[in-house]
Backbone as a chain_set.jsonl record, in Angstrom:
{"seq": "LLAWVGGPAGRRTVVVPFAAALVVLGLGVTFAVAAGAGPTAPAGDSLGTRILLWREAADLVAAHPATGVGPGRFEQVAPNRDPDLRRTHSAPLQVAAEQGGVGVALLLGLVAWAVAALWTARSDRSVAVGAGVLLAVAWQASWDWVLAEPAVSLSAAFLVGATTSRRRGPGSRG", "coords": {"N": [[20.945, -9.801, -0.772], [22.456, -8.362, 1.12], [24.634, -10.504, 1.527], [25.603, -10.337, -1.023], [26.149, -7.215, -0.961], [28.276, -7.765, 0.593], [29.868, -9.443, -0.566], [32.311, -12.295, -1.111], [32.601, -13.035, 1.641], [31.425, -12.174, 3.654], [31.457, -9.935, 4.527], [31.932, -7.486, 8.086], [32.655, -5.149, 7.769], [31.457, -3.941, 5.727], [28.548, -4.633, 5.391], [26.823, -4.279, 7.705], [27.235, -1.68, 7.933], [25.702, -0.724, 5.581], [23.248, -2.214, 6.284], [22.426, -1.172, 8.667], [22.286, 1.938, 7.058], [20.241, 1.37, 5.779], [17.691, 1.119, 6.764], [18.494, 3.818, 8.558], [17.421, 5.294, 6.429], [14.585, 4.426, 5.34], [13.078, 4.944, 7.662], [13.709, 7.84, 8.38], [12.343, 8.635, 6.017], [9.76, 7.909, 6.717], [9.212, 9.333, 9.285], [9.761, 12.185, 8.292], [7.579, 11.965, 6.528], [5.13, 12.163, 7.862], [6.279, 14.281, 9.219], [5.233, 16.154, 8.001], [6.188, 16.367, 6.058], [5.881, 15.488, 1.879], [2.987, 14.425, 0.267], [0.045, 16.472, 0.628], [-2.605, 15.978, 0.771], [-3.602, 13.25, 1.142], [-4.556, 10.07, -0.261], [-7.247, 7.795, -0.817], [-6.336, 5.505, -0.386], [-4.248, 2.735, 0.426], [-1.352, 3.526, 0.827], [-1.691, 6.593, 1.815], [-3.761, 6.028, 3.42], [-2.316, 5.571, 5.614], [-0.47, 7.788, 5.706], [-2.005, 9.33, 6.816], [-2.087, 8.264, 9.21], [0.295, 8.02, 10.427], [0.532, 10.609, 10.724], [-0.769, 11.566, 12.674], [-0.453, 10.185, 14.575], [2.254, 11.417, 14.674], [1.215, 13.815, 15.288], [0.298, 12.912, 18.191], [2.737, 12.573, 19.116], [4.072, 15.452, 19.429], [2.253, 16.712, 21.202], [2.619, 15.033, 23.489], [5.65, 14.618, 24.48], [7.787, 13.112, 26.135], [7.163, 11.464, 27.619], [4.674, 10.245, 26.033], [1.549, 9.01, 25.229], [0.723, 6.512, 27.103], [0.716, 3.311, 26.678], [-0.935, 1.371, 24.594], [-2.642, 3.217, 23.578], [-2.771, 4.802, 22.05], [-5.474, 4.302, 19.693], [-7.043, 5.03, 21.116], [-7.183, 7.422, 21.876], [-6.529, 8.582, 19.004], [-8.259, 10.49, 16.916], [-9.704, 6.972, 14.515], [-11.686, 5.364, 13.239], [-11.799, 2.756, 12.426], [-10.906, -0.591, 12.889], [-8.743, -2.104, 11.959], [-7.537, 0.437, 11.643], [-6.024, 0.53, 14.209], [-3.175, 0.554, 15.002], [0.003, 2.893, 14.319], [0.734, 2.287, 11.582], [3.363, 2.191, 11.401], [6.511, 1.49, 13.945], [7.882, 2.212, 14.826], [6.738, 5.144, 14.709], [4.669, 4.713, 16.91], [5.889, 3.585, 18.864], [6.534, 5.859, 19.82], [4.737, 7.754, 19.92], [2.779, 6.313, 21.911], [4.532, 5.769, 24.063], [6.196, 7.951, 24.322], [8.774, 9.903, 24.231], [10.925, 8.554, 26.009], [10.323, 5.888, 25.96], [11.332, 5.563, 22.573], [13.865, 5.453, 23.012], [14.557, 3.834, 24.189], [14.105, 1.788, 22.472], [15.449, 2.757, 20.504], [17.792, 1.899, 21.741], [17.676, -1.014, 22.264], [17.972, -1.94, 18.921], [20.475, -0.746, 18.711], [21.906, -2.454, 20.278], [21.372, -4.825, 18.903], [23.009, -4.079, 16.716], [25.412, -3.471, 17.439], [25.876, -6.025, 18.664], [26.367, -7.392, 16.149], [27.722, -6.82, 15.173], [30.081, -7.422, 16.459], [30.004, -10.195, 16.555], [31.342, -13.498, 15.763], [31.451, -15.201, 13.217], [32.356, -13.507, 10.009], [30.223, -14.604, 8.114], [27.532, -15.193, 9.514], [26.891, -12.843, 9.582], [25.76, -11.149, 7.545], [23.163, -13.177, 7.352], [21.879, -12.224, 10.293], [22.191, -9.25, 9.812], [20.715, -8.996, 7.94], [18.178, -9.916, 8.988], [17.323, -7.944, 10.72], [17.924, -6.168, 9.444], [15.509, -6.405, 7.085], [13.202, -6.616, 9.276], [13.338, -4.52, 10.406], [13.024, -3.008, 8.221], [10.628, -3.137, 7.145], [8.968, -2.052, 9.937], [9.025, -0.065, 10.273], [7.656, 0.814, 8.244], [4.334, -0.366, 8.309], [2.996, -2.579, 11.236], [4.08, -4.359, 11.728], [5.528, -5.126, 13.957], [3.884, -5.876, 16.126], [2.82, -8.297, 15.297], [3.549, -11.18, 17.294], [4.488, -13.755, 16.206], [6.517, -12.741, 14.381], [7.858, -11.062, 15.531], [9.38, -12.78, 17.428], [10.937, -14.537, 15.728], [12.283, -12.255, 14.346], [14.059, -11.852, 16.725], [15.335, -14.199, 17.577], [16.647, -15.811, 15.747], [19.049, -13.477, 14.783], [19.867, -13.447, 17.971], [21.129, -16.045, 16.855], [22.534, -15.7, 15.138], [24.232, -14.221, 15.707], [25.732, -15.637, 18.528], [27.997, -16.474, 20.855], [29.53, -18.844, 20.666], [31.139, -22.331, 22.042], [33.61, -23.767, 21.019], [33.633, -27.765, 21.335], [34.603, -29.532, 24.174], [35.669, -27.047, 25.331], [35.555, -24.891, 28.22], [33.585, -22.455, 30.572]], "CA": [[21.853, -8.476, -1.46], [23.484, -7.97, 2.299], [25.187, -11.114, 1.27], [26.508, -9.502, -2.301], [27.091, -6.743, -0.74], [29.775, -8.228, 1.57], [30.87, -10.035, -0.97], [32.162, -13.974, -0.258], [32.86, -13.569, 2.877], [30.271, -10.708, 3.715], [32.473, -8.3, 5.378], [31.048, -7.077, 8.703], [32.476, -3.783, 7.735], [30.294, -3.41, 4.421], [27.378, -5.503, 5.583], [26.359, -4.064, 8.957], [27.077, -0.607, 8.169], [24.251, -0.729, 4.796], [21.806, -2.227, 7.005], [21.872, 0.393, 9.278], [21.716, 2.745, 6.306], [18.679, 1.255, 4.711], [17.372, 1.179, 7.804], [18.224, 5.008, 8.73], [16.889, 5.544, 5.356], [13.166, 4.347, 5.62], [13.167, 5.826, 9.11], [13.346, 9.041, 8.055], [11.437, 9.127, 4.946], [8.376, 7.513, 7.347], [9.2, 10.85, 9.426], [9.523, 13.222, 6.86], [6.219, 12.613, 5.886], [5.166, 12.529, 9.46], [6.319, 15.43, 10.393], [4.143, 17.151, 6.853], [7.222, 16.075, 4.145], [5.38, 14.99, 0.61], [0.943, 14.66, 0.212], [-0.862, 17.469, 1.989], [-4.507, 15.104, 0.6], [-3.743, 11.674, 1.026], [-5.417, 9.907, -1.409], [-7.911, 6.461, 0.512], [-5.554, 4.368, -0.1], [-3.506, 2.427, 1.779], [-0.022, 5.035, 1.358], [-2.857, 7.493, 1.957], [-4.485, 6.021, 5.08], [-0.691, 4.923, 6.111], [0.657, 8.906, 5.964], [-2.845, 9.953, 7.524], [-2.448, 7.585, 10.93], [1.869, 8.714, 10.865], [0.664, 12.417, 11.289], [-1.812, 11.703, 14.029], [1.268, 9.97, 16.01], [3.225, 13.176, 15.285], [0.548, 15.129, 17.04], [0.499, 13.092, 19.176], [4.331, 12.926, 20.019], [4.009, 16.766, 19.784], [1.351, 16.891, 22.846], [2.815, 14.252, 24.529], [6.781, 14.658, 23.097], [8.386, 12.666, 26.992], [6.475, 10.107, 28.301], [3.328, 9.926, 25.135], [-0.225, 8.901, 26.132], [0.427, 5.171, 27.825], [0.995, 1.616, 26.729], [-1.79, 0.729, 24.027], [-3.67, 4.783, 23.693], [-3.428, 4.602, 19.799], [-6.205, 3.68, 19.452], [-8.013, 5.336, 22.192], [-6.553, 8.837, 21.68], [-6.29, 9.463, 17.686], [-9.5, 10.205, 15.619], [-9.798, 6.833, 14.05], [-12.579, 4.682, 13.384], [-12.042, 1.002, 12.065], [-10.221, -1.346, 13.546], [-7.415, -1.823, 11.376], [-6.259, 1.819, 12.273], [-5.728, 0.413, 15.44], [-2.025, 1.138, 15.21], [0.016, 3.715, 13.467], [1.476, 1.346, 11.122], [5.286, 2.153, 12.126], [6.411, 0.689, 14.915], [8.765, 3.734, 15.777], [5.979, 6.644, 15.702], [3.563, 3.57, 17.828], [6.161, 3.314, 20.398], [6.773, 7.265, 20.083], [3.312, 8.344, 20.532], [2.827, 5.63, 23.258], [5.844, 5.9, 25.169], [7.22, 9.152, 23.893], [10.807, 9.949, 24.033], [11.76, 7.22, 26.809], [9.992, 4.494, 24.337], [11.903, 5.497, 21.285], [15.031, 5.597, 23.982], [13.885, 2.346, 24.586], [13.736, 0.878, 21.181], [16.544, 2.714, 19.41], [18.557, 0.951, 22.356], [17.174, -2.793, 21.409], [18.478, -2.333, 18.231], [21.769, -0.224, 19.113], [22.18, -3.627, 20.965], [21.447, -5.835, 18.634], [23.427, -3.674, 15.369], [26.68, -4.022, 18.18], [26.234, -7.7, 18.428], [26.322, -8.382, 14.919], [29.657, -6.004, 14.813], [31.369, -8.416, 17.271], [30.559, -11.562, 15.712], [32.491, -13.836, 15.219], [31.135, -14.804, 11.565], [31.298, -12.729, 8.609], [28.549, -15.197, 7.047], [26.492, -14.978, 9.882], [26.581, -11.53, 10.107], [24.781, -11.519, 6.697], [21.975, -13.066, 7.928], [21.354, -11.852, 11.081], [22.08, -7.956, 9.652], [19.35, -9.112, 6.835], [17.031, -9.983, 9.259], [17.05, -7.201, 11.406], [16.838, -4.82, 8.279], [13.858, -6.26, 7.139], [12.213, -6.544, 10.228], [13.299, -3.038, 10.865], [12.229, -1.561, 6.949], [8.622, -3.052, 7.258], [8.208, -2.0, 11.252], [9.045, 1.806, 9.672], [5.893, 1.671, 7.448], [3.617, -1.311, 9.147], [2.57, -2.999, 12.087], [4.854, -6.43, 12.128], [6.085, -5.824, 15.204], [2.784, -6.171, 17.185], [2.754, -9.733, 16.259], [4.961, -11.89, 18.109], [5.869, -14.35, 15.777], [7.998, -11.51, 13.833], [9.401, -10.54, 16.456], [10.602, -13.718, 18.105], [11.386, -14.825, 15.033], [13.387, -12.246, 14.614], [15.082, -12.19, 17.817], [15.595, -15.429, 17.797], [17.477, -15.494, 13.29], [19.655, -12.112, 15.033], [20.574, -14.147, 18.418], [22.058, -17.341, 16.683], [23.917, -15.191, 14.021], [25.395, -13.497, 17.093], [26.354, -16.597, 19.32], [29.409, -17.201, 20.891], [29.923, -20.78, 20.382], [31.988, -22.554, 21.9], [33.425, -25.705, 20.916], [33.841, -28.848, 21.768], [36.034, -29.293, 25.309], [36.226, -25.779, 26.044], [35.087, -24.573, 29.539], [32.875, -21.278, 29.993]], "C": [[22.769, -8.232, -0.264], [24.255, -9.092, 1.353], [26.282, -10.926, -0.14], [26.932, -8.425, -1.99], [28.462, -6.472, -0.077], [30.704, -8.958, 1.053], [31.114, -11.669, -0.59], [31.439, -14.03, 1.105], [31.58, -13.126, 4.248], [30.769, -11.103, 5.719], [31.72, -7.876, 5.883], [31.044, -5.712, 8.342], [31.96, -3.519, 6.891], [29.128, -3.537, 5.234], [26.64, -4.835, 6.489], [26.332, -2.313, 8.777], [26.174, -0.426, 7.04], [23.783, -0.599, 5.498], [21.575, -1.122, 7.541], [21.797, 1.804, 8.742], [20.81, 3.097, 5.828], [17.76, 1.82, 5.982], [17.428, 2.589, 8.182], [17.115, 5.551, 7.822], [14.831, 6.034, 5.429], [12.752, 4.57, 6.86], [12.623, 7.481, 8.83], [12.564, 9.614, 6.705], [10.376, 9.147, 5.645], [8.615, 9.005, 8.041], [9.014, 11.87, 9.428], [7.937, 13.017, 7.103], [5.308, 12.768, 7.047], [5.01, 13.538, 10.394], [5.187, 16.121, 9.029], [5.085, 17.282, 5.306], [5.673, 15.357, 3.347], [3.356, 15.318, 0.778], [0.92, 15.448, 1.026], [-2.108, 16.514, 2.238], [-3.974, 13.749, 0.616], [-4.564, 11.274, 0.08], [-6.324, 8.701, -0.229], [-7.287, 5.894, 0.205], [-4.9, 3.64, 0.791], [-1.555, 3.407, 1.645], [-1.401, 5.897, 2.171], [-3.311, 7.917, 3.835], [-3.032, 5.437, 6.026], [-0.127, 6.902, 6.753], [-0.64, 9.691, 6.957], [-2.368, 9.447, 9.06], [-0.576, 8.445, 11.462], [1.702, 9.722, 11.56], [-0.189, 12.361, 11.794], [-1.072, 11.198, 14.565], [1.648, 10.901, 15.918], [1.963, 14.361, 15.905], [0.778, 14.666, 17.588], [2.321, 13.134, 20.114], [4.523, 14.344, 20.247], [3.765, 16.758, 21.148], [1.716, 15.9, 23.661], [4.825, 13.919, 24.454], [7.397, 13.725, 24.759], [7.565, 11.605, 27.543], [5.085, 9.821, 26.87], [1.735, 9.139, 25.563], [-0.201, 7.459, 26.495], [0.107, 4.069, 26.621], [-0.405, 1.892, 26.003], [-3.465, 1.657, 23.63], [-3.601, 4.529, 22.588], [-4.354, 5.113, 19.816], [-7.8, 4.687, 20.255], [-8.129, 6.809, 21.118], [-6.086, 9.422, 20.3], [-7.704, 9.322, 17.499], [-9.965, 8.064, 14.707], [-11.095, 5.738, 14.561], [-12.389, 2.904, 12.652], [-11.033, 0.642, 12.536], [-8.918, -1.891, 13.195], [-6.427, -0.849, 11.495], [-6.573, 1.743, 13.759], [-4.145, 0.974, 15.778], [-1.329, 2.039, 13.903], [0.299, 3.093, 12.272], [2.701, 1.482, 10.194], [5.4, 2.353, 13.271], [7.408, 1.468, 15.337], [7.778, 4.596, 16.055], [4.778, 5.856, 16.398], [4.383, 4.385, 19.652], [6.38, 5.009, 20.329], [5.591, 8.453, 20.56], [2.916, 7.592, 21.67], [3.941, 5.807, 24.37], [6.666, 7.424, 25.479], [8.816, 9.157, 23.706], [11.852, 8.626, 24.967], [11.352, 5.712, 26.324], [10.739, 4.623, 23.606], [13.328, 5.225, 21.929], [15.264, 4.581, 23.834], [15.057, 1.531, 23.648], [15.502, 1.253, 20.242], [18.056, 1.881, 20.457], [18.517, -0.231, 22.154], [18.409, -2.525, 20.039], [20.272, -1.298, 17.736], [22.964, -1.762, 19.586], [22.677, -4.977, 20.058], [22.852, -5.255, 17.289], [25.158, -3.924, 16.157], [27.293, -5.306, 17.742], [26.251, -8.252, 17.32], [27.668, -8.109, 14.828], [30.297, -6.513, 15.328], [30.953, -9.907, 17.315], [31.153, -12.32, 15.249], [32.215, -14.516, 13.758], [31.187, -14.164, 10.834], [30.167, -12.781, 7.979], [27.77, -15.181, 8.013], [26.008, -13.709, 9.959], [25.658, -11.014, 9.017], [23.185, -11.109, 6.771], [21.268, -12.052, 8.37], [21.019, -9.956, 10.769], [20.722, -7.602, 8.585], [18.14, -9.601, 7.368], [16.611, -9.278, 9.82], [17.277, -5.926, 10.37], [15.338, -5.012, 7.536], [12.706, -6.45, 7.586], [11.854, -4.739, 9.971], [12.702, -1.684, 9.71], [11.132, -1.464, 7.495], [8.734, -2.136, 8.947], [8.079, -0.448, 10.722], [7.661, 2.357, 9.164], [4.976, 0.468, 7.66], [3.507, -2.023, 10.312], [3.693, -4.273, 12.559], [5.431, -6.163, 13.277], [5.403, -5.761, 16.295], [2.591, -7.302, 16.702], [4.142, -10.316, 16.831], [5.404, -12.832, 17.439], [7.295, -14.202, 14.461], [8.461, -11.08, 14.709], [9.915, -11.007, 17.275], [10.876, -14.256, 16.915], [12.644, -13.785, 14.658], [14.829, -12.173, 15.48], [15.844, -13.203, 18.328], [17.164, -15.463, 16.649], [18.14, -14.381, 13.987], [20.86, -12.996, 16.418], [21.839, -15.036, 17.917], [22.53, -17.117, 15.423], [24.774, -14.175, 15.332], [25.915, -14.504, 18.03], [27.219, -16.372, 19.836], [29.479, -18.193, 21.502], [30.977, -21.373, 20.789], [32.416, -23.777, 21.253], [33.763, -26.749, 21.71], [35.015, -29.282, 23.15], [36.017, -28.406, 25.599], [34.516, -25.633, 27.366], [34.623, -23.426, 29.433], [31.499, -20.834, 30.823]], "O": [[23.912, -7.882, -0.558], [24.569, -8.61, 0.264], [27.452, -11.303, -0.207], [28.041, -8.153, -2.452], [29.306, -5.577, -0.109], [31.813, -9.242, 1.506], [30.295, -12.274, 0.102], [30.437, -14.584, 1.558], [31.148, -13.647, 5.277], [30.666, -11.671, 6.807], [30.691, -7.578, 5.275], [30.038, -5.007, 8.419], [31.715, -2.321, 7.034], [28.7, -2.523, 5.786], [25.49, -4.712, 6.068], [25.499, -1.67, 9.415], [25.382, 0.391, 7.508], [23.506, 0.523, 5.921], [20.804, -0.238, 7.167], [21.425, 2.75, 9.436], [20.374, 4.194, 5.478], [17.234, 2.932, 5.982], [16.264, 2.986, 8.236], [16.111, 6.125, 8.243], [14.156, 7.06, 5.504], [11.598, 4.155, 6.969], [11.546, 8.047, 9.022], [12.279, 10.788, 6.472], [9.716, 10.18, 5.536], [8.206, 9.942, 7.355], [8.345, 12.561, 10.196], [7.223, 13.783, 7.749], [4.661, 13.814, 7.004], [4.381, 13.792, 11.422], [4.18, 16.639, 9.512], [4.937, 17.821, 4.21], [4.702, 14.884, 3.939], [2.757, 16.256, 1.305], [1.564, 15.393, 2.074], [-2.592, 16.242, 3.336], [-4.146, 13.235, -0.49], [-5.32, 12.091, -0.446], [-6.1, 8.73, 0.981], [-7.719, 4.893, 0.777], [-4.991, 3.93, 1.984], [-0.874, 3.726, 2.619], [-1.875, 5.448, 3.215], [-3.308, 8.797, 4.696], [-3.123, 4.912, 7.136], [0.394, 7.183, 7.832], [-0.302, 10.555, 7.767], [-2.313, 10.259, 9.984], [-0.33, 9.145, 12.444], [2.271, 9.996, 12.617], [-0.892, 13.326, 11.494], [-0.75, 11.925, 15.504], [1.591, 11.625, 16.911], [1.965, 15.327, 16.667], [1.683, 15.189, 18.239], [2.767, 13.542, 21.186], [5.151, 14.615, 21.27], [4.586, 16.781, 22.065], [1.073, 15.845, 24.71], [5.119, 12.727, 24.366], [7.961, 13.043, 23.904], [8.373, 10.775, 27.96], [4.553, 8.738, 27.114], [1.31, 9.03, 26.714], [-1.276, 6.946, 26.183], [-0.783, 4.215, 25.783], [-1.164, 2.616, 26.648], [-4.628, 1.281, 23.48], [-4.535, 3.926, 22.059], [-4.408, 6.337, 19.936], [-8.986, 4.85, 19.967], [-8.794, 7.103, 20.124], [-5.424, 10.459, 20.241], [-8.332, 8.311, 17.812], [-11.055, 8.269, 14.173], [-11.407, 5.394, 15.701], [-13.34, 2.122, 12.627], [-10.118, 1.452, 12.683], [-8.066, -2.12, 14.054], [-5.198, -0.915, 11.491], [-7.186, 2.586, 14.413], [-3.951, 1.741, 16.721], [-1.812, 2.022, 12.772], [-0.253, 3.897, 11.52], [2.993, 1.167, 9.04], [4.698, 3.171, 13.867], [7.783, 1.24, 16.487], [7.613, 4.984, 17.211], [3.751, 6.535, 16.427], [4.037, 5.021, 20.648], [6.304, 5.311, 21.52], [5.598, 9.493, 21.218], [2.648, 8.327, 22.62], [3.732, 5.98, 25.571], [7.383, 7.83, 26.394], [9.664, 8.477, 23.129], [12.922, 8.07, 24.721], [12.022, 4.68, 26.363], [11.376, 3.569, 23.616], [14.055, 4.642, 21.125], [16.314, 4.273, 23.271], [16.148, 0.996, 23.844], [16.307, 0.516, 19.674], [19.075, 1.426, 19.939], [19.595, -0.668, 21.752], [19.578, -2.882, 20.184], [20.901, -1.308, 16.677], [24.15, -2.003, 19.362], [23.617, -5.761, 20.185], [23.652, -6.14, 16.984], [26.029, -4.493, 15.498], [28.266, -5.679, 17.087], [26.173, -9.478, 17.238], [28.575, -8.876, 14.507], [31.461, -6.356, 14.96], [31.523, -10.718, 18.044], [31.675, -12.037, 14.171], [33.129, -14.173, 13.009], [30.062, -13.8, 10.493], [29.398, -11.947, 7.502], [26.67, -15.134, 7.461], [24.869, -13.444, 10.343], [24.685, -10.395, 9.449], [22.439, -10.146, 6.59], [20.503, -11.277, 7.795], [20.044, -9.367, 11.236], [20.037, -6.591, 8.43], [17.147, -9.771, 6.661], [15.385, -9.377, 9.877], [16.786, -4.82, 10.593], [14.403, -4.22, 7.419], [11.612, -6.501, 7.023], [10.891, -4.056, 9.622], [12.302, -0.526, 9.828], [10.589, -0.525, 8.078], [8.244, -1.054, 8.623], [7.038, 0.202, 10.822], [6.954, 3.351, 9.328], [4.777, 0.184, 6.479], [4.715, -2.161, 10.503], [3.88, -4.837, 13.637], [5.978, -7.156, 13.756], [5.956, -5.617, 17.386], [2.012, -7.94, 17.581], [5.321, -9.967, 16.78], [6.575, -13.141, 17.658], [8.23, -14.84, 13.978], [9.617, -10.657, 14.692], [10.733, -10.432, 17.992], [11.631, -15.079, 17.432], [13.8, -14.207, 14.629], [16.016, -12.325, 15.191], [16.715, -13.186, 19.198], [18.34, -15.183, 16.88], [17.243, -13.618, 13.627], [22.062, -13.198, 16.248], [23.017, -14.952, 18.265], [22.893, -18.01, 14.657], [25.882, -13.649, 15.435], [26.94, -14.007, 18.497], [27.772, -15.612, 19.042], [29.49, -18.395, 22.717], [31.979, -21.157, 20.107], [31.648, -24.7, 20.984], [34.208, -26.527, 22.836], [36.225, -29.289, 22.924], [36.533, -28.462, 26.715], [33.334, -25.974, 27.398], [34.929, -22.878, 28.375], [30.828, -19.876, 30.439]]}, "num_chains": 1, "name": "protein.A"}
């Protein structure tokens, strides 16, 4: 999708803002639902369970806005009983609930650094790949707990890093 949006050259002036807008849209919907928008009595399906978890995370953020409840403590503090529900099913909400505003600022700084690295990458075509990886992981992380899987986080970091690296030509010094 990003390669198509960016055209044959994968222009970063189109691809990076488009990817960032989609991530903001995904996060906005997740945070709006967590804050109370959407269904008031979620059904017992996967979406309903996520909404319940998001709202529990929002309650924890409201109670502990600056520092959160502590790393890894969502499952201890939230009233869940199912082991699959030990996470919020939203990485930003998990960070907000457990590390508060400090953790969210650090997470946003990491994403901003990745976007800046994509913006200043030398190859427009590699930008489409890196932006696609960042978009896919950030989009899914807004409504699932994929960042808790080390293979996902490390693979995404490797791919974004590889597409933004500044390789020097043969014989160059530096």
